[in-house]
N, C-alpha and C positions, 0 to 999 in steps of 0.2 A: 732389134738392138744388137750390136756387136760389141765385143770387148777383146782386148789383147791381154793375155795372161802369160805368165812365165812358167816354164816347165822346171820343176825343182830337181834336185839331185837324184831322187829315186823315181822320177817320172810323175810326181804329183803336181797337180794344178789346183788353184783355188777358183771356183766359179763365183763371179761377183754376185752380190746379194740381189741386185736388180734383175739379173737373169734368172736366179733361183726363184724369185717371187713370180716372175713372168710365166714360168713353166710349172710352178707349183711344187718345187722341190723343197723338202724340209730336212732337218737333221736326221741322219740314219737312212734316208731313202736310197734306193738302188738306182744306178744309172747304167744304161747299156751303151757300150762303146763299140763302134764298128768303122772300118775303113771303107770309104766310098770315093772312087775316082781321085785318089790321092789326098783325100781329106779325112779327118777323124770326126765322126759324127757322134755326139752324145745325146741320148734320149732317156727321159725318165722311164724306169722299168718298174711297173707296179707288181706287187707280190700276187695280186689277184688278176687274172686275165681279164682285160677290159672287154673282150668279146663276150665274156660270161656275165656281163651286166654292170661292171664297175666303170661307169661312164662319167665320173665327176670331172668337171672342169676345175681349173685352179681357183676360180671365184667360188664355186660350190664347196671346194675343200676348205677355203678360208671361212666360209659361212658355217660349215660343220665344226671347224675348230673353235669358232667364236661361241657356238651353242654349247660345245663341250666345256669351254672355259667358264661360261655362265653357269652351267650345271654344277661344276666343281665349286664355284664360288658360293652358290646357294647351299651346297652341302656343308661347306666350311662355316656358314652362318647358322647352321643347324636347321635349315628348312628341309627336313627330310620326313619320311613316314616311318612309323614304328617307334620303338622296338615292339615286336609282337611277341606275346608270351607263348603262343603255340602256332603250329603250322596252320591250324584251322582259322585263327585270327587273320593271318596273312592271306589265306585263300579267300576268305570272306571279303577282305578289303579289296583285293584284286577284282573279284566279281562285281563289287559295287562300282569300282572305277570303270570297268568295261561297260556296265549298264549305263552309267552317266555319259560316257563317250558316245554310245549308240544313240542315246536320247538326244544329245546335242547334234549328232549327224542327221537324225530324222527331222529335228526342228529346222536345221539349216536347209535341208532338201525341200521341205514344205515351203519355207520362205522363198527359196529360189523359184519354185514352181509357181507360187503366187505372183512373183514379180514378172515372170515370163508371160503369164496369162493376161496381165493387165496391159 
């Protein structure tokens, strides 16, 4: 997709929303600008080096944003854990959660192995 934009008095431009969505740009994101063969090229500039493991696509970022919004909404509804009276209560709670997650993983692995053997 291409778009024509107007350069404002101080050199500012507005990137159309369809383009921002297409490349995964959000409010406050950084953009790298460089001159290439007589053209100005703008590219999203992540704060974390993508080569170091931040390989999210725009679709993955939208999915993460949706999960974050869902978590915030659940917290607003009061669907949270705690409050804990002591740090030991919190620690015990977290240990139980880890144990439950491991048990679910073991069950899923065994079920997958059974399906593969049949």
